[in-house]
NUVO-461378 format. One record per residue (C-alpha): residue in three letters; y, z, x. Coordinates in steps of 0.2 Angstrom, whole numbers, plus 5000, padded with zeros to 4 digits. Each point is the difference from the previous one (the first is absolute). Example, Ala and Ser with C-alpha at 12.3 -4.5 7.8 and 13.67 -1.06 7.14 Angstrom:
ALA497850395062;SER501749975006;
This chain:
MET488149445109;SER499249904987;HIS498850144996;GLY501550134999;ARG500849884986;ARG498549994990;VAL499950195000;SER501850024995;GLN499949864986;THR498750134991;ASP501050165003;PRO500150084984;ALA501950024999;TYR500249825005;LEU498949954986;LEU500850114987;TYR501749935004;ARG499349834999;ILE499350034982;GLY501650084994;ARG500949845006;ALA498949894992;VAL500250094984;THR501850035000;THR500349805004;ALA498749954986;LEU500450114985;PRO501749974989;GLU501450115006;ARG500150094982;VAL498250055002;LEU500350055018;TYR501450124996;GLU499050074984;LEU498550045012;ALA501150095012;TRP500850114987;VAL498350054995;ALA499350025017;GLY501450105007;GLY499950114986;ALA498150035002;VAL500350035020;ALA501350134994;ARG498850094989;PHE498550005010;ASN500650025018;ARG500550175000;ASN500250025018;LYS501249865001;ARG500950064984;THR500350165008;VAL500849935015;VAL501149884989;ARG500650144989;ARG500550105015;ASN501049855006;ILE500849964983;SER500450184997;ARG501349995015;VAL501049894989;VAL499850044982;SER499750164991;THR499849944982;ASP498649884994;VAL498950015018;GLU498549964992;ALA500549854991;THR501049945016;VAL498350025010;ASP499149894987;GLU501449885002;ALA499949995020;PHE498249964999;ARG500349864987;SER501549945010;TYR498950005017;ALA498549904991;ARG501249874995;TYR500750005018;TRP498449945005;VAL499749884987;GLU501749925006;ALA499650015019;LEU498249924999;ARG500649854990;LEU501349945011;PRO500849875001;LYS499950014981;PRO501149984990;GLY501049925013;SER501650055009;ASP501149914988;GLU499150084985;ILE500250175008;ARG501849965003;SER500349944982;ARG499250174993;THR501050125010;THR501750074994;VAL501050065014;GLU501250155004;GLY500950015017;ILE499549875009;ASP501749935006;GLY500250115015;MET498449965007;ALA500249804996;LYS501750005009;HIS499250055016;LEU498549874998;ASP501049874994;GLY501150015014;GLY498750015013;GLN499850185004;GLY498350074999;VAL499750144988;ILE498750155001;PHE499450014982;VAL499150174998;VAL499050044984;PRO498950154995;HIS498349984993;LEU500949974983;GLY499749874987;SER499349835006;TYR500550025018;ASP498949855007;VAL500849884985;ALA501750065006;GLY499849915017;ALA499549844989;TRP501750034991;VAL501050025016;ALA499349845006;SER500349914984;HIS501849995004;GLY499649905015;TRP500250145013;LYS498750015015;VAL499050174995;ILE498950095013;ALA499150154997;ILE498850125009;ALA498350064994;GLU498650115007;GLU498649915006;LEU498550004989;GLU498150005004;PRO499249885002;PRO501249875007;GLU499649884987;LEU500850114986;PHE501650025010;GLN500049815002;MET499849984981;PHE501550114996;THR501049915012;ARG499649834993;MET500350064983;ARG501850075005;ALA500349845009;SER499849904985;VAL501550084993;GLY501149995015;VAL499650175007;GLU499550005019;VAL498950175005;LEU499850065015;PRO498850145006;VAL500850175003;GLY500150085017;LYS500049855011;GLY501249945013;SER500049834994;SER500450064982;ALA501450105007;ARG500849865008;ALA499849884985;LEU500850134989;LEU501550015013;ASN500149815002;GLY500049984981;LEU501350124996;ARG501149915014;SER499649844991;GLY500650054983;ALA498250054992;ALA499650144988;VAL498950135007;GLY499050084986;LEU499450195005;VAL499150134989;ALA500750165005;ASP499650154989;ARG498350055009;ASP499850015018;ILE498249945004;SER500150025020;GLY500750185001;SER501449935012;GLY501450014986;ILE501350125001;GLU500250164988;VAL501250004987;GLU500250074982;PHE499249894987;PHE500050084982;GLY500350175006;GLU498950025014;LYS500049945018;THR498749875005;LEU499849855012;ILE500849844995;PRO499949835009;ASN501449985013;GLY499749825002;PRO501449944989;ALA501250115008;VAL499549955018;LEU500049814994;ALA501850024994;LEU500750085015;ARG499249875011;THR500749864990;GLY501550064990;ALA499149934984;PRO500450104984;ILE498750074990;ALA499749964981;VAL498950134990;GLY499349924986;ALA498649994986;LEU499249894989;TYR499650084984;GLN498649944988;ARG500549954982;PRO498949954986;GLY499449824999;GLY499949975018;ARG501850025002;TYR501050105013;HIS501650095004;CYS500750005017;VAL501250145006;VAL500849975017;LEU501250155006;ASP501549975010;PRO499549965017;ILE500250145014;ASP501049925015;VAL499450055017;GLU500849965016;ALA499149945014;GLY499850145013;LYS498850125008;SER498650064991;ASP500350195003;PRO499150134988;ASP501650054990;LYS500449824996;ILE498249974996;ARG499950164989;HIS501649964991;ILE499649824995;THR498350054995;GLU500850144988;GLN501049864993;ILE498549904996;VAL499050154993;ALA501550044988;ASN499949834994;MET498149984998;GLU500250174990;GLU501249924989;LEU498849864996;ILE498550094997;ARG501050124988;ARG500449864989;GLU498249954998;PRO498850145005;GLY498649934991;GLN500049855012;TRP499950105015;HIS498449965008;LEU499850145013;PHE498250054998;GLN499750105017;PRO500750185006;ASN501749965007;TRP500750185004;PRO499350135013;SER499850124985;ASP498849884992;PRO498150025002;GLY499249875010;TYR501849955007;ARG499349885015;HIS501350065013;ALA499950194998;
């Protein structure tokens, strides 16, 4: 066992993230944001293959200024990583003080009343920091994340998120599913990212004009528990500031998880995600083929 741990500690991915964390926690915030802007722009210019994918995704949302919006997406994504790697900085209270809010009342009413809420976000803006922002209100937050290799890398990100009040569970495990259900029943906010289906087990619905697979987990959880679904986004603003938008919760009555109900709820979630993405398409971090017509689509 000790030998395996020594090997994983020298894993290139693990070392790269450790170096990134050391840099982002050591440098002043202003310098980090400037570096992110420069680095994101450089990757946008030189990584032609990735730029082609991002351009194709962005073109589903906007028809003008596409190239400028693609550049913005790369720079926004670089800022996302700076912020994700330096958690718990700048701290939950500071994150909350830097954030303007639009539409939180519906979600807050449920959580303050002890009812769990499924908080769904697309890969938009600072979605890791969004969990810290929710937790900064005193609400319990549980999130699901894909396990990373080596295990130390997943543990590192789990500790970082826990430092700002976000409990992270590995995706696809029975224990995680039970913890989510128990969390919702005890009044927690469960955070799920739902604009890209990783497993291939999602439901096919129309998303920006073409059918593709979308995770059905939020709908299934809602039907199991009767928890409402609030779709939101934490948009990036200059100077390390944010603007949070939470749309009106989707009320769900607990009941049997039949396919028609799951589809109807998922379609409502998708419509809400589309609304949020259209507000700030340059902050949409969808860097993989996501529709069956895309070259390289993983579930083809």
